[in-house]
Structures are given as structure tokens and as C-alpha cells.
C-alpha positions as CSV (number, residue, x, y, z in Angstrom):
1,X,-52.4,-68.4,-9.1
2,X,-52.5,-64.7,-8.4
3,X,-50.6,-62.5,-10.8
4,X,-48.8,-59.4,-9.6
5,X,-49.0,-56.6,-12.1
6,X,-46.7,-53.7,-11.7
7,X,-48.3,-50.6,-13.0
8,X,-45.7,-47.9,-13.9
9,X,-46.3,-44.5,-12.3
10,X,-47.2,-41.7,-14.4
11,X,-44.1,-40.2,-16.2
12,X,-44.8,-36.7,-14.7
13,X,-44.9,-38.2,-11.2
14,X,-41.5,-39.9,-11.8
15,X,-39.9,-36.7,-12.9
16,X,-41.4,-34.8,-9.9
17,X,-40.1,-37.5,-7.5
18,X,-36.5,-37.2,-9.0
19,X,-36.6,-33.4,-8.8
20,X,-37.8,-33.5,-5.2
21,X,-35.0,-35.9,-4.3
22,X,-32.3,-33.8,-6.0
23,X,-33.8,-30.6,-4.3
24,X,-33.7,-32.3,-0.9
25,X,-30.1,-33.2,-1.4
26,X,-29.2,-29.6,-2.3
27,X,-31.3,-28.3,0.5
28,X,-29.4,-30.5,3.0
29,X,-26.1,-29.3,1.6
30,X,-27.2,-25.7,2.0
31,X,-28.3,-26.3,5.5
32,X,-25.0,-27.9,6.3
33,X,-23.1,-25.0,4.8
34,X,-25.1,-22.4,6.7
35,X,-24.5,-24.4,9.9
36,X,-20.8,-24.5,9.3
37,X,-20.8,-20.7,8.6
38,X,-22.7,-20.0,11.8
39,X,-20.3,-22.1,13.8
40,X,-17.4,-20.3,12.3
41,X,-18.0,-16.7,13.0
42,X,-14.5,-16.1,14.5
43,X,-12.7,-12.9,13.6
44,X,-9.3,-13.5,12.2
45,X,-7.6,-12.4,15.5
46,X,-9.9,-14.8,17.4
47,X,-9.1,-17.6,15.1
48,X,-5.4,-16.9,15.3
49,X,-5.7,-17.2,19.1
50,X,-7.5,-20.5,18.8
51,X,-4.9,-21.8,16.4
52,X,-2.1,-20.8,18.7
53,X,-3.9,-22.6,21.6
54,X,-4.1,-25.9,19.8
55,X,-1.0,-25.8,17.6
56,X,1.4,-26.9,20.4
57,X,-0.7,-29.9,21.4
58,X,-1.2,-30.9,17.8
59,X,2.6,-30.5,17.1
60,X,3.3,-32.8,20.1
61,X,0.8,-35.5,19.0
62,X,1.7,-35.4,15.3
63,X,5.4,-35.1,15.8
64,X,5.5,-32.2,13.3
65,X,3.8,-28.9,12.6
66,X,0.1,-29.4,11.8
67,X,-1.2,-28.8,8.3
68,X,-3.8,-26.1,7.8
69,X,-6.3,-28.9,7.0
70,X,-5.6,-30.6,10.3
71,X,-6.0,-27.3,12.2
72,X,-9.3,-26.7,10.4
73,X,-10.6,-30.2,11.2
74,X,-9.5,-30.0,14.9
75,X,-11.1,-26.5,15.3
76,X,-14.2,-27.4,13.2
77,X,-13.5,-24.3,11.0
78,X,-13.6,-24.2,7.2
79,X,-10.1,-24.5,5.7
80,X,-10.1,-21.2,3.9
81,X,-10.6,-19.4,7.2
82,X,-7.7,-21.2,8.7
83,X,-5.5,-20.3,5.7
84,X,-6.6,-16.7,6.0
85,X,-5.8,-16.6,9.7
86,X,-2.4,-18.2,9.1
87,X,-1.7,-15.7,6.3
88,X,-2.5,-12.8,8.4
89,X,0.0,-13.8,11.1
90,X,1.4,-10.7,12.9
91,X,-1.0,-8.3,11.1
92,X,-2.8,-7.5,14.3
93,X,0.2,-6.9,16.5
94,X,1.0,-3.3,17.3
95,X,4.3,-1.8,18.1
96,X,5.0,1.1,20.5
97,X,6.6,3.9,18.5
98,X,8.9,4.8,21.5
99,X,9.9,1.1,21.9
100,X,13.6,0.3,22.0
101,X,15.0,-1.7,19.1
102,X,18.4,-2.9,17.9
103,X,21.2,-2.1,20.2
104,X,19.0,-0.6,22.9
105,X,19.7,3.1,22.1
106,X,17.4,3.4,19.1
107,X,13.6,3.7,19.1
108,X,11.1,2.8,16.3
109,X,10.4,6.5,15.8
110,X,14.1,7.1,15.2
111,X,14.0,4.7,12.3
112,X,10.9,6.1,10.6
113,X,12.2,9.4,9.3
114,X,15.5,10.9,8.2
115,X,16.8,14.2,7.0
116,X,16.5,14.5,3.3
117,X,19.2,16.9,2.0
118,X,17.4,17.0,-1.3
119,X,14.3,18.4,0.3
120,X,15.9,21.8,1.0
121,X,17.3,21.8,-2.5
122,X,13.8,21.0,-3.9
123,X,12.2,23.8,-1.9
124,X,14.9,26.3,-3.1
125,X,14.4,25.2,-6.7
126,X,10.6,25.6,-6.5
127,X,10.9,29.1,-4.9
128,X,13.6,30.2,-7.3
129,X,11.7,28.8,-10.3
130,X,8.7,30.9,-9.3
131,X,10.8,34.1,-9.0
132,X,12.7,33.3,-12.2
133,X,9.5,32.9,-14.2
134,X,8.8,36.6,-13.5
135,X,12.0,37.7,-15.3
136,X,12.1,38.6,-19.0
137,X,13.3,36.1,-21.5
138,X,16.5,38.1,-22.1
139,X,17.3,38.4,-18.3
140,X,16.7,34.6,-17.9
141,X,19.0,33.9,-20.8
142,X,21.8,36.1,-19.5
143,X,21.5,34.7,-16.0
144,X,21.5,31.1,-17.3
145,X,24.6,31.7,-19.5
146,X,26.5,33.4,-16.7
147,X,25.6,30.9,-13.8
148,X,24.7,27.7,-15.5
149,X,27.0,27.7,-18.6
150,X,29.6,29.6,-16.5
151,X,30.5,32.1,-19.2
152,X,32.4,35.3,-18.3
153,X,30.8,38.7,-18.6
154,X,33.0,39.4,-21.6
155,X,31.7,36.3,-23.4
156,X,28.2,37.3,-22.6
157,X,28.8,40.9,-23.9
158,X,30.2,39.6,-27.1
159,X,27.3,37.2,-27.6
160,X,24.5,39.8,-27.1
161,X,26.3,42.8,-28.6
162,X,26.8,44.8,-25.4
163,X,29.8,46.0,-23.5
164,X,31.1,44.1,-20.5
165,X,30.1,47.0,-18.2
166,X,26.5,46.9,-19.6
167,X,26.4,43.1,-18.9
168,X,27.7,43.7,-15.4
169,X,25.0,46.3,-14.7
170,X,22.3,44.0,-16.1
171,X,23.5,41.1,-14.0
172,X,23.7,43.3,-10.9
173,X,20.1,44.5,-11.5
174,X,18.8,41.0,-12.1
175,X,20.4,39.7,-8.9
176,X,19.2,42.7,-6.9
177,X,15.6,42.0,-8.1
178,X,15.9,38.3,-7.3
179,X,17.2,39.0,-3.8
180,X,14.4,41.5,-3.1
181,X,11.7,39.0,-4.3
182,X,13.2,36.1,-2.4
183,X,13.3,38.2,0.8
184,X,9.5,38.8,0.6
185,X,6.7,36.3,0.7
186,X,6.7,34.2,-2.5
187,X,3.7,32.1,-3.5
188,X,4.4,28.5,-4.2
189,X,5.0,27.3,-7.7
């Protein structure tokens, strides 16, 4: 009777065979992934157009809106790309700025900007702030107490130890200087 003897392979050979088998599996996965990526080189707008083209037929056959996974499977595109295209819906549509909207008498351009009443006030404050910064501390204090705190010339005179006539002349001089500086070119703040 003949005896069959099984001789175990060398241990290094067994490890090499297992490694080669695992590497082959990973290589096949990589090749499949690269093939999928090559097939799916649609730009987002192109993919959106493809989705719109099949969405109606899929809706009719399914009786409901197709899921992103169903769209991906039908179009042979990776799911993340379909999700991205669906998420970017409307991003590539442009509007004409002179296009009519609403009741038909308004354009898009009419809705984009508005008059800001505070803008003129801001500009005046910036220019005035620059000019006021050139006044002496005493002149700024007198001007502030008169026009911000709304004190009378008599109250100002009593507060700084001057006569009402002297305060009147000082205020007249300050205002004349401010008018003169504001009439000429003033650098921005």
C-alpha cells in the first residue's frame, strides 16, 4: 500500500503566500477604486444635469423621489459625488441684475442697495472729528459744553471764570475756524 505523505511547506513560504494573497486583494480594490474615479469625472454642474435627466424617470418607476444612493447606483457614480451635486443645487444658476422680480416693477439691482442715512452722518462725524482734533483742549471743552451739554454762555462763563461776552467771542472764533477748515480740503481721519 502506498503511503501519501504531506510535507508542510516552509514557514517563510506560507507567510509569503498569505502576504501575496492579501496584497492582491488590496491591489484589486485599488484598481476598482481608480476605475470608479475615472468613470466619474463629471463636474458638479454636469452631474446635476445627469441627475435631472434621470430623476423624473426614476420617480415614475419608484413611485417616490429617488434616494441619493439610488441615483448614484443608476448613474454609476460614487454616492458622495451625488450628495455633493444635490447639495449644490442652484449654485450654478446666474441671475440677470436687470431682471424683473416681485410685482414686475422692481429689478434685482433695485433690491441690492439702499440709501443709508447714517452714511452721511458717519462722514460728517469723521470729517468733524479730524477738524476738532486740531482745536486746543480748552476750545474743545467749551464747544462740547455749549453744544453737547447744551449749557448757556452764562453757565460756561461762570464755570471757566470768564464773562459771558468773552465766552461769546471765544465761541464765535472757534466756530469761524471750524467753518473755514471745513470749507477747504480736509484729510480723512
